[in-house]
N, C-alpha and C positions, 0 to 999 in steps of 0.2 A: 504493500499500499504506500503510495507516494503521499508525502505531506509537505506542507510549507509553513513557515513561521508567519504569524500575525502579531503585530504590535499596534495597539491603539493608545495614543498618548494625548493628554489634555494639558493645559497649563498647570493644573493641580496634581498631575502625576499620571502614572500608567493605569489604564482601565483594564487592558488585557495584554498578556504576553504569553504566547504559547504556540504549539504545533497544531495545525488544523488540516481538515481534508479539503474544504472549500469555504469561500465567503462570497456573499452577495452584498454589493455596496450601492448606496443611493447616489449615483453620479449625477452631474449637473444635466446631462442629456438623457437620463433615465437609469434605472437599475441595471447593473451588469455583474456577472459572476466571474470569479477568479478561482482557477485550479492550480495545483503545483505545475511548474514549468510554463507558466503564462509568459507571454511576451512582455518585455519591459514597457512601462508607461507611467505617466503622471497624469492625474485627473482631479478636477475640483469635485468636492462632495457637497451635496445640498442636505438640508435637514431631512431626516428620515431614519430608517433603521438598518443597521448592519446585521445581517443574518449569518451567523457562524455555525459551521458543522465541525465539531471537535473530533479529535482522533478516536474518542470512545463513542461516537455516533450520537452525541447529545447535541441539541440545538441551543444556541445562546443568541440572545438579541441585545443589541446596544443601540440605544437611541442617541442620535447626534444632532447638533444644530447647524454645523458647517465645518468645512475643512478641506483637506486634500489627501490624496493617497499616492504613494510612490510604490510601484510594483516592479519587482525583479523576478527572475525565474523561481526563486525559492523563498521570497520574503515579500510581505505587504506591510508597509508602514503608514498608518493613518494618523495624521496630525489634525486634531479637531479642537474646536473652541470650547465645546462642552459635550459631555456624554453621561449617560446613565445606563449601567449594565442591568439587564433584566434577567435574573435567575431566581429560582426559588430555593436555592441552596444556602444563601446567606441570611435568611430571615423573611421579613414581611414582604411578600411579592406586591401586595396592594400599595405599599408605600413607594416602592420602586416604580410601579406603573404610574402613579400620580406624578412623581418626580419627572418621568420621561415625558408625560403629556404636557407638563408645564414647561419643560425645555423646548419642546417642539413648538408650542404656542408662542414662545418668546422669539422664535426665529423668523417670523413674518414670511411664511411661504404661502403658496396658493392653496385654496381650499381642497383641491383634488389631491395634492401632495400630502396635506395634513390629514385628510380622511384615510388615505392609504396607510400612512404611518401609524396612526392611532388605531386602525383596525388590526394591524399586526401586533401592536402592543397589548390590546385588549384580549386578543386570541391567546396569549400566553397565560393570562390569568384564569382561563377556563379549564 
């Protein structure tokens, strides 16, 4: 199984740093997926949800408000202004969901983008 490294960094610190199978990112031109050995690129990220498939087949969501990603064959580095990780492993998922919604609402994005991102966030709480 091929994997790649993903790092999500905010001004407040590292949100995620680990090996993954794949990641879906909210690019400025729409969502796009990245697998190991992806071609190198740099892209702007808009407010939305980063969808991570970890090496142990778990899904992790991270809501972001803006940033950029630099992708190499074996690593994706996301530098974002704000982020909230949505996992039920660390405690109250409902608090994380509310924090993610607040972060996205502060990003001033289109209603369609907002609805898509909030839908993904609310789905994790079910």
